N, C-alpha and C positions, 0 to 999 in steps of 0.2 A: 064649343068643342070639349069633349070629356078629357079628363086627365087620368092617366093610369099611374099607379104606384108600383115600384119594384124594390125588392130588398134581396141582396145577395152577398155572399162572401166572394173574395177575389177569385177563387178557383171556379166559381160559377159564372163569372163574367166572360162573355165572348170578346174577342179583340176589338170589334167595331164599337161595342158598348163602352168598353174601357177607354177607347180613343175619344169617344164623344163626351164622356164624363171628364176626362183630363182637359179636353179642349175648352169646355165651359169653365172649369176652374182656372185655367191659364188665361183665357180671354178676360175674365173678371179680375182675379187677384193679381196677376202679373201685368197685364196690358192696361186694363181700365184703371186700376188703382196704382199703376206705376210703381210696382214693388217687385223688382227683380230678385227672386229668391229661389232656392231649389225646391220646386213644387213636389218632386218625387222624393219623399223623405223616408221611404221604406216601410211606412206604417200601413199603406194600402194593402200590402200582401200578407200581413200578419194573420194568423189563423182566426183570431177573435174579432177582426175588423169586419163590419157590415157596411155595405154601400147602399144608400137609400136614394132613389131618384124618381122624379116625376117626368112623364112624357106626355106630349100632346101631339097627335098625328105622327107618332113614331120619333119625334124630336125631343131630346133632353131639354127640359125647361127649368128644372131645379134639382139640387143635389145636396147631400151632406153625407158624412161618414161617421160611424159610431165605432170608437176604439175601445178595446178592453184594457183599461189601466189596472195596475196592481190593486189588490184588496177588493175586487169585484166592482170597482167603480167604472161606469161608462163615461166616455169622453166624446162629446159631440163636437165636430169641427168641419171646416171647409163648407159651411152653410152658404149656398149661393143660388140665386135666381137669375136666369138669363135676362139681359136688359129688356128685350122685347116682351117678356112675360111678367114684368114687375107691375105691382099695383092690383093684381088679381087675387091676392090672398094665398098665393102658393107657398110663401115662406111659413105662414101659419099652419097650412095643411101638412107641409113637410115636417115641421116640429111636432105636430100631433102624432103623425105616423112614427116618428123617431121615438117619442116618449112612450108610445104603445109598445114598441120593440124593446125599449130599455126595461119596461115593467117597473118593479119596485126596487131596482138597484139605485144607489146614489148616482148622480150624474153631474158632471162638470163641463164647463166650456169657457173659452176665452172670447168674450164678446167685444166686437168693435164698440167702443164706448157709446157712440150715438144710437146703438141698438139695445142698450141696457133695459129700457122700458119694454121693448118687444119681448125680450127673454123673461123679464119679470112677469109678464102676462102668461107665461107658461110655467110659472112656479119657481123660477130661479131667483136667487138673492146674491147680492155682491158678497164675495168671500175674501177679498183682499184689496190692496191698493192698486190703482190703475198704473199702467206702464205704456211705454211706446214700443211698438214692434213694427219695423219697416216704416217708421215715420207716422204710423196710424195709432191713435190712442186706443188701448184695450183695457178691459176690466174682467178680472176673473169672477166667475159666477158658479154657484152650486145649487143643485136641487136635491132635496132629501124627501122622498115620497112619504106620505102619511102612513 
């Protein structure tokens, strides 16, 4: 089944799509990972935020958001693949799409530590000490384009 890629700002999202994106994020980050935290942090609606998601047969199977941080830095976050869609290379496809959208801007992310090698494969390097967030080890990473 083919996968379709979508990129939009908040104002371009219809309510059903935004619901489906939030549902995936909450199902994985809050429920599956047992991390009760305020998922709606206000950054989804910022003018510079871009939502990137993949669909298969109209269903959201992967998602991330690209935030516009100060100084022209892009911040990738909320990277998620639906449990039923894991193992099919969707995270890699999603990151490739995101980095194409970011272009030659510097880019940062806060990786769950067990995924550092995955992000390193996309040109990111560790940029600071690890820390715990909601009981999950994280590592800050940065990518500076050539």
